[in-house]
N, C-alpha and C positions, 0 to 999 in steps of 0.2 A: 150308693157308690159316687154319685155326683157330688154329694156333700163332702165325702172324704177327699175327693180330688180337689175340690175348692179349698178345703182346709190345708192340704199339703202345699198347694200353690201359695196360699196365704202365708204359711210358716216360712217358706223359702224366700218370699219377697220381704218379709220382716227381717230375716237374717241379712239380706242384701242392704236393707235400709240402715240397719244399725251397725253393719260392718262385722268385723271379726271379733273374737273373744276379747273382753276387756282385761287383757293381761299386760299389755304394754303400758309404759309410763304415760305415753301420750293419750291412750284411751282412758286411763284413770283420771288424767287432768281434764279430759273432755267431760267425763261424768261429774267431776267436782264442779266444773264451770256451769254445766246444765243444772246441777242441784242448787247452786247459788241463785241462778236466775229463777228457778221454780219457787224457791223460798221467798224471793222478792215479790213474785206474782201472787203467791198465797197471802202474804202480808198486805199487799195493796188491795186485793179483793176483799179481805176481811175488813180492813179499815174503811173501805168504800161502803160496805154494807153497815158497818157500825156507825159511820157518819150519817147515813140516811136514816137509820133507826133512831139515833139520838135526836134528830130533828123532827121526829114524829112522822117520818115518811117510810116506814118499814114495808108498807104494801107495794112500794115502787121496786123493791129489791128483786122479786122474781122476774118481772118484765125487763128490768135494766140488765140483770145478769145474763138472761137468755139473749138479749139483743147484742150485748157486747161480744159474747162468745160466737154468736151467729155471724156478725159482720166481720170479725177477725178471721173466722174460719172461711167465710166466703172469699175474702180478699186473698188470703195466702194459698188457699187450695186452687184458686183460679190460676195462680202463678206456676203451680207445679203439675197441672194436669198433663201438659206435654212433657213427658219424661217419666211419669209414673203410670198413667193410664194409656198414653199413646207414645209411639216412637221410643220405647225403652230399649235398652241395650240388648236384652235377651229375648226380644220379640220373636225372632225366627225360631229359636229353640222352643219357646213356650207353645207357639202355635203349631209346631210339629208333633206335639204330644196328643194322645188320643183323648182329648177333652173337648167339650162343647165351648163355643165362643162365649156364650152367656156365663159359663163357669169361670173362664179367664177374666171376663169383665168384673164379675162378682168378687173374685179374689183380689184383683187390683183395687177395686173400690173399697174393699174391707181394709186394705192397707192404709189408704187415705183416711178412712173412717177412724181406725184405731189411733193413728197419729193425732187426728183432730180431737178425739175423745180425751186424750191425755191433757191437752190444753184446756178443754171444756171442764174437766174434773178439777184441774188446778184452780180455776176461777169460780166454778159454781159450788164446790164443796165448802170453801170458807164463807162464801156469800150465803149459803144455806144455813151455816152455823150462826151467822149474824142475824139472819131472818128469824131463826128459832129463838134466839136470845130476846129479841125485841117484840116479836109478834106472838110468841108462845102458842104456836098452832097445835092442833090435835095430833094424835098418834098417826093418823092417816097421812099427814104431811111427809113423813120420812120415806115411806116406800114410793110415794108420788114424786118426791124430789129426786130419788135415785133413778126412777124410770125416766124422769125428765132429763137427767144428765146423760143417760144412755141414748135417748132419742134426739137430744139437742143437735149433735153434729150432722144428722142425716139430711135434713133439708138444705142447710148451706153447702154441705159437701156435694150433694146432688146438683144443686143449682150451679155451683162452681164448675163441676164436671160437665154439666150440660152447656154452660157458657163456653168452656174450653172446646167442647165438641163442635159447637156452632162455628167457632173461629176456625177450627181445623177444616170443617166441611166447606166453609167459604174459601179458605186458602188452597184447598186441594185442587181447585180448578186452575190454579196458576202453575207455571213451570217451576218456580222456586218457592215451593210450598212452605218450607221452614222459614224462609226470609219473610214471607207474607204473614205467617203466624206471629213472628217476632214483632213486626210493625204494628199489626192489629192489637196485639197484647199491650204494647207500649202505649198506643193511643187509648186503650181501655183503662190502663193504669193511670194515665194522666187525667182521664175523665173522673176516675174515682178520687184522685187527690184534689182536683179542683172542686168537686162536690163536697168533699170533706172540709176544705177551707171555707166554702160558702155555707156550710151547715149552720154557722153561727147566726145567719139571717133567717133560719127556718122558723124561729119562734114568731117572726113578724107576720107569718101567714095564718097564725092561729087567731081566732076571734076571742080576744081576752075576756070580754064580758060573759062569755059562755063558760069560762073556766072558773070554778069556785074555790080552787085551792092550788097550791104549788104542786102537790102530788098528782092531781088530776091533769095539770098542764104537762108534767113530765110524762105521765102515762100516755096521754094523747099523742105526744111527739114520738115516743118510743114505738107505740103501736102502729103509727103511720109509717115509720121508717122500717119496722120489722113486724109485719102482721102476725106471724106465728106466736109472737110474745103475748098477743091478746088472749089467745086460747090458753096458754100456759098460766097467765095471770088469773083468768077465771077459774081454772082448776085448782091453783094453789091458794090464792088469796081469798077467793069467794067460795071455795069448796064445791065447785060445779064439776061433778064427776063426768058428765057428758062432754064438757069442754075439754077436760083432761084426756078422755078417751079419743076425742076427735084429734087432738094434738098428736097423740101417740100413733093412732092409725094413719093419719095423714103423713107423718114422717116415714113410716114404713112403706106407704103407697108410693111416695115419691121415689124411693129407692127401687121398688119393683118395676115401676113404669120406665125408669131410666135404663135399667138393664134390658128390658124388652125393646125399648126404642133404639138403643145403640147397637144391639147384637147384629142386625142385618147389614149395617154399614161399617162395622168395626174393622174388618180386614181391609176394606177399600180405603178407609181413612189412614190406617197405618201404612199401607202400601204407598200411598201418595206422599207420605212424609219421609219414608226411608228409600224411595226410588230416586236414582240419579238420572237426569235427562242429558242426552248428548245430541249434538247437532248433526244432521245428515249431510249438510253442505260444508263440512269442515274443509278448510283450505290451508295449506302450509304457507305461512307468511314469514316476515323477518322476525328472527328470534331476538328478544330484548333481554339484556343482562342488567343486573343491578347488584349493589353491594350486599354483603351478607346480612348486615343489620336491617337494611331496607326490605330484603326478601322475608326475613323473619318477622319484621314489624307488620308487613302486609298479611302474613300468615296469622298473626295474633288478631288482627282486625277481623279477618274472615271467621276465625274461630269464635270470636265474641258474638258477632251478629248472626251467626248460623245456629246458635243454641239459644232457644227462647228462655230456658230456665237460668242460664248463665247471664244472659243479657239483662233480664228483668231484675234478678236478685242483686247483681253487682252494679246495675245502673240506677237502682232505686234512689240512692242518696243524691245523685245529680238531678234526677227528676224532682225530688222533694225540694232541693235548693232553688231550682228555677221557679217552681210553683209558689214557694214562700216569697221569693223576691218579687214576683209579679203581683202577688196578693197584697204586698205592702204598698203598691202603687194606689190601690183603691181603699186603703184604710187611712182615715184621718188621725191626726196626732191625738186628739181628745178621745177617739175610740180606743187607741192603744192604752191610754190611762184607765179607761173603763174596763177593758178586757182583762188587764193584768192587775188592776187595783193598786198600781204603783204610780205616784205622781211624777210628772216630767219623764215619762217613759221614753219619749222620743229622744231626749238627750241621753238617757241611759242606754237605749238601743244602739246609738252610734258608737258607744264604747265596746259593746259586746258582739256586735254583728260580724266583725272580722273573724272572730273565733266561732261564732254560730255557723257561719258559712263553712268554715273549715271542718267543724264537727259533722255537718250534714254530708259534705262531699266525701268525707273519709269513710262513709258507709258504702261507697262505691269503690272497693278495693279489690281489683282483679288480681294483683300480684300475689295475694295470699293463697290463691288456688291455681293460678295459671300454670305453674310448673307441674303440679300434681295432675292437672288435666291432660298432660301428655300421656299419662298412663303407660300402657304396654308399648306405645309407639316411641317412647323416649330413646330407645336404641337407635332409631333412625337419625335423630339429632346427634347422638353420641358418636355415631359412625362417620359423621361428616367432619371435615377439617375446620371446625368452628370452635372457638374458645368458649369456655363456660360463661365468661363475663359478657360475651356478645349476646348469648341467649338471654341472659339476665337483663341486659340493656334493652332488648326488644320488648320484653314483657313490662319493664318499667315505663318505656315510652308509650305503650298501649294504655297503661293506667293514667299517665299524665295527659294523654289525648282525651281521655274521658273526663277527668276532673278539672283541668285548667280552664277550658272554654266555659264550663258551667260556673266556675268560680269567678272568672272575669266578667261574664255577663251579669251575674248577680251583683257583683261589686259596682258595675256601671249603673245599674238600676238604683242601688242604694245610695250611690254618690249623688245622683240626680234628685232623689226623694228626700234625703235627710240633710239638714244643715250640720256642718262639722268643720273642724279646723283643717288647715291645709295638710298638716302632718297625718291626720287620720284619713283624709281622702286618699293620700298616697298609700298608706298602710292597708287601706281597704282592698287594694289590689295586691300589694306585696305579701301580706300575711297569709291569705288563703293559698297563694301559689307556693310559698315556702312550706305550708302545712301539707299541700298536695304532694310535694316532693318527699317530705318526711314519711307520709302515709304510704307512698309507693315503695319506698325503700324498706319501710317497716314490714309491709306485706311480703316483699321478696325475701327479707331476712327470715321471717317466720316460716315461709314455705321451704326455704333451704334447710332449715333446722328440723322441720317436721313434715317431710314429703310423704305422700301416699300414692304410689303408682299402681297399686293392686285393687283399686276401687272397682266396684261392680255397678254402682248407681251414681250417675252424675248429679242427680238431685241431692242425694245424701252428702256428697262431697262438697257441693256448693253451699248447701244450707245448714248442714249439721256437723261438719268436721271441725276439729279444734283449730286448724289454721284459718278457716273461714270466720269462726267466732273471734279469734284473736285479732285478725286483720280488720274486721268491720267494727266490732265492739271496742277493741283497743284504740282505734282512731277516734271513735265517738267519745269515749271516756277522756282520751287525751285532749280533745277539743273542749270538753266541759270543764276541765280543771282550770284552764286560763280564764274562762268565763267567771267562775267562782272567785278567782283571784282578783279580777277586775272589779267585780261587785264589792268585794271585801275592802279593797284598797282604792275606794272611789275618790279619796282626797288627793291621790297622786294624779298628775297630768296624764290624760288618756293616751296621748301620743307617745310619751316617754315610756309608760308601762307596757303598751302594746309593742313598741319597738324592742324593748328588752326581752320580752317573752318570745318575740319572733326570732331574735338573734339566738336565744337558747335553743329553740326548735331547729334552727339552721345548723347549729353545732351538733345537735343530735343526729340530723340527717347526714352530716359529714362523717360522724362516727359509724353509722350504719353502713355507709358506702364503703368504708374501709374494711368492715367485716365481710361484706358481700364480695368484694374483689378477691378476698382470700379463700372464699368458700368453693367447694367442689360439688358439682351436680351428680 
């Protein structure tokens, strides 16, 4: 009976994650876009395994593939624990059902597991094909690889959920629990980004005389970064059945221990996140009034920072921009040439960095979902004597508040760090600001054309909806196109070319503004 209840809860949650039936044009476009991305991942994974195999390093493929999927799963699952496992919209309804707390936890965890399993399969299946082509393993490889794919998401998903639980357990002691969760999660994300940038120095810690081949060096690094990959490698590449069994059993054990560990405190953690605190010494003071747009703008700021999933996903681009800019301070120009394999990379970087900054900050596009996030409360705004354009302006200002400071700070660091002409120094500030304006208007335009007010999962809306993908990926692609143009037209003066592209983007922003002013919410 417990298993059937868990299965029913799981099916319901999956429906909420993926939304309604894929009958509408927007849903079909979403499926098409996701399909293109998945095909790109499959191609990349296979070419990665093919490249390793062609260089005589086929034995690296199992460890490398498992580590890639494990680290990606760990990072992205940690971002959505609060919203899927904790503080989800239907928490009160689910907990009122006649089911055990452990059953609820298991069903929610299964949802995260299945979503991560899809990504794992997309990467490990083509890498397994590449391994089979070059290593020509025995027949036992195929069932072991399939079992490995099924078990691969368990450990990183459990670790990410445990990390999210510890963050929430820490924050639950504070009055503003959600705000503390957001701050701690942002700090954790920054730490991961900084470590990722610094990972290039990891090889210096290895005693090179002890490494007899490139394959062994890579395996040593991968196994240090992600220890479960060592057991998987022994099971697949060395035919060690005991190691493979230990990997599978350990993955299941992690999941079992997590459910048993969290069950006693699950209700307490959720209660601390969904409970509002009021002061007992409230006093009536002078009432302050502000303009409509100022009040709506403050509302947008509170909405952004009160939602961990919204803040982290839509703030990631700005965080990455700042980390990259700061990292450039500690990288010598000759190191840039070595890292990229391109001579005079410092001079080339000065040409592309205005658009590189723009591409990164465009990943922090709140306007593409901010209107949809109003959900069923939209009627409150519509019932007020507020024009639609005023609502749109407040959401655009929120996005500009996020993107412009990050762009200007990164531009300042790059201006100090890189030698460049006066025109490029000015455009280093101007171009990202213009791109931020375009990106904010683009996101608002997309959300006006494809709103979704009937969502049931904030996580699905922010991470998986078509407007979210169009807003973030559209801006990223839009930033990459000028980079390719600058690299291709390197004989043209950098200042002139960048200025022309910036002017075109500004014209595009003006056109979008005209469409937004005519639109109705």
